[in-house]
C-alpha positions in Angstrom: 0.0 0.0 0.0 1.3 3.5 -1.0 -0.5 6.7 0.0 -3.6 4.7 0.8 -3.6 2.8 -2.5 -3.2 -0.9 -2.8 -0.3 -1.6 -5.2 -0.3 -5.4 -5.3 -2.3 -8.2 -3.8 -1.3 -11.9 -3.9 0.3 -14.9 -2.3 3.5 -13.9 -0.5 5.7 -15.9 -2.9 4.0 -14.3 -5.9 4.5 -10.8 -4.6 8.2 -11.6 -3.6 9.0 -13.1 -7.0 6.8 -11.1 -9.3 6.5 -7.6 -8.0 4.4 -5.2 -10.1 6.7 -2.3 -9.9 10.0 -1.0 -8.5 8.6 0.1 -5.2 7.1 -3.4 -4.5 10.4 -5.0 -5.7 12.4 -2.9 -3.3 10.0 -3.4 -0.5 10.2 -7.2 -0.7 14.0 -7.4 -0.7 15.1 -7.0 -4.4 18.3 -5.1 -4.1 19.2 -4.9 -7.8 16.7 -3.0 -9.9 18.0 -2.0 -13.4 16.4 0.0 -16.2 17.1 -1.4 -19.6 16.0 -1.5 -23.2 15.1 -4.7 -25.1 17.5 -5.2 -28.0 16.6 -8.6 -29.2 13.7 -11.0 -28.9 14.5 -14.7 -28.8 12.5 -17.9 -28.3 11.3 -17.7 -24.7 13.9 -15.0 -23.7 15.2 -11.6 -24.7 18.3 -9.5 -24.5 18.1 -6.3 -22.6 20.8 -3.6 -22.7 21.7 -2.0 -19.4 24.4 0.7 -19.6 25.7 -1.0 -22.7 25.8 -4.5 -21.1 23.7 -7.2 -22.6 21.6 -9.2 -20.1 19.7 -12.4 -21.1 16.2 -12.6 -19.5 13.7 -15.4 -19.6 10.3 -14.2 -20.7 8.7 -12.2 -23.5 9.3 -8.6 -24.5 9.4 -6.7 -27.7 12.4 -5.0 -29.2 12.6 -1.3 -28.1 10.5 -1.8 -25.0 11.8 -0.3 -21.7 12.1 -3.0 -19.0 12.8 -3.0 -15.3 15.0 -5.9 -14.3 14.7 -7.2 -10.8 17.4 -9.5 -9.4 17.3 -10.8 -5.9 20.8 -10.9 -4.2 20.5 -14.6 -3.3 20.3 -15.4 -7.0 23.7 -13.8 -7.8 26.8 -16.0 -7.5 30.3 -14.7 -7.2 33.6 -16.3 -8.3 37.2 -15.2 -8.7 37.2 -16.3 -12.4 34.8 -16.7 -15.2 32.6 -19.9 -15.0 30.6 -19.6 -18.2 31.1 -23.2 -19.2 29.4 -26.0 -17.4 26.8 -23.8 -15.8 23.2 -22.9 -16.7 23.8 -19.2 -15.7 23.5 -17.2 -18.9 24.8 -13.9 -17.5 28.4 -13.4 -16.3 29.9 -10.0 -15.6 33.4 -9.0 -14.5 33.3 -6.4 -11.8 34.9 -5.2 -8.6 33.6 -5.2 -5.1 32.6 -1.7 -4.0 31.4 -2.6 -0.5 31.1 -5.5 1.9 28.5 -5.3 4.6 28.1 -8.0 7.3 24.5 -9.2 7.8 24.6 -11.9 10.4 25.4 -15.2 8.8 26.0 -13.7 5.4 27.8 -10.9 3.8 26.2 -8.4 1.4 28.5 -7.6 -1.6 28.0 -4.5 -3.6 29.6 -5.2 -7.0 30.1 -2.7 -9.9 30.1 -4.4 -13.2 29.0 -1.5 -15.5 25.9 -1.4 -13.4 25.3 -2.0 -9.6 24.7 -5.5 -8.5 24.2 -7.0 -5.0 25.0 -10.5 -4.0 24.7 -12.4 -0.7 27.5 -14.8 0.2 28.3 -16.8 3.3 30.9 -15.6 5.8 32.8 -18.8 5.1 33.0 -18.1 1.3 34.3 -14.5 2.1 37.0 -16.0 4.3 38.0 -18.8 1.9 38.5 -16.5 -1.0 39.9 -13.7 1.2 37.6 -11.2 -0.6 37.9 -7.6 0.2 36.8 -4.2 -1.2 38.4 -3.5 -4.5 38.8 -7.2 -5.5 37.9 -8.2 -9.1 35.2 -10.9 -9.2 32.8 -12.4 -11.7 29.1 -12.1 -10.8 26.7 -14.6 -12.5 23.0 -15.2 -12.5 20.5 -17.2 -14.5 18.1 -15.7 -17.1 15.3 -17.3 -15.1 16.4 -15.5 -11.9 15.4 -12.1 -13.3 11.9 -10.7 -13.0 11.2 -8.3 -15.8 8.6 -5.6 -15.7 7.6 -3.9 -18.9 7.7 -0.2 -18.2 4.6 1.7 -19.4 5.4 4.5 -21.8 
């Protein structure tokens, strides 16, 4: 509800995974919300450009449409090197860690890879890789991990 208006009604899992707009997405814990333009339609997916970077998204959209891409931090994996082979993740971006924030049993990584991206990792993973601010990493996520909202013109 915003200013006395109901924005979205539904099962909790539906609202969490399919928010109707940026406000709801942010409210339910989506930390990466990107504005992009659809460049190419494919069979069951599309390519969106965000700051010149191509992101593959599962779903339907038409070339030229503006989309809001919502990526939950638990769906973003981090590695020290590219892992594009042998994985179903379609999106891999080199970036650097801007910020590391402890959050109980996890760490919240803020990664800049041409656009801002947030990932949750375990404390153990942070220690094992000795990750620190400024380190280069590869952030990966599946095309199916993105919720796309077609922006009304």
